[in-house]
C-alpha positions in Angstrom: 0.0 0.0 0.0 1.6 3.2 -1.1 -1.3 5.7 -1.7 -4.2 7.0 0.3 -6.6 5.4 -2.3 -5.0 2.0 -1.7 -5.3 2.6 2.0 -9.0 3.3 1.6 -9.5 0.1 -0.3 -7.6 -1.9 2.3 -9.6 -0.3 5.1 -12.8 -1.1 3.4 -11.9 -4.8 3.1 -10.6 -5.1 6.6 -13.4 -3.1 8.2 -16.1 -5.2 6.5 -14.3 -8.4 7.5 -14.2 -7.1 11.1 -18.0 -6.6 11.0 -18.0 -2.8 10.8 -21.4 -1.5 9.6 -21.7 -0.4 6.0 -22.6 3.1 7.2 -19.4 3.4 9.3 -17.2 2.1 6.5 -18.7 4.5 4.0 -18.3 7.4 6.4 -14.6 6.7 7.0 -14.0 6.1 3.3 -15.8 9.3 2.1 -14.1 11.4 4.8 -10.7 10.1 3.7 -11.6 10.7 0.0 -12.4 14.3 0.9 -9.1 14.7 2.6 -7.3 13.2 -0.4 -9.1 15.6 -2.7 -8.1 18.5 -0.5 -4.5 17.5 -0.3 -4.1 16.4 -3.9 -4.9 13.2 -5.7 -2.5 10.3 -6.0 -0.1 11.4 -3.2 2.0 8.6 -1.6 1.3 8.0 2.0 4.6 9.8 2.9 3.6 12.8 0.7 0.1 12.8 2.3 1.6 12.9 5.8 4.0 15.7 4.8 1.1 17.7 3.3 -1.0 17.2 6.4 1.9 18.5 8.5 2.3 21.6 6.2 -1.4 22.4 6.4 -1.4 22.0 10.2 1.7 24.1 10.6 0.2 26.9 8.4 -3.1 26.7 10.3 -1.2 27.1 13.7 0.8 30.0 12.3 -2.4 31.7 11.0 -4.0 31.3 14.5 -0.9 32.6 16.2 -0.2 29.4 18.0 3.5 30.0 17.6 3.4 33.6 18.9 3.6 32.5 22.6 
């Protein structure tokens, strides 16, 4: 598994095998797809993590969290 899309597919298989409800599986998968669309499609998992870190850092700077 190297991309978020592959991770979503793997989660779907494992969650259903573990007896998670269809509603829960779809909620997690759709939320993750929204995140993927926001960050950029087809990013590797490493790139996805780096992008999340950058977005979080920019948000904290915007809110002044580093001004203390």
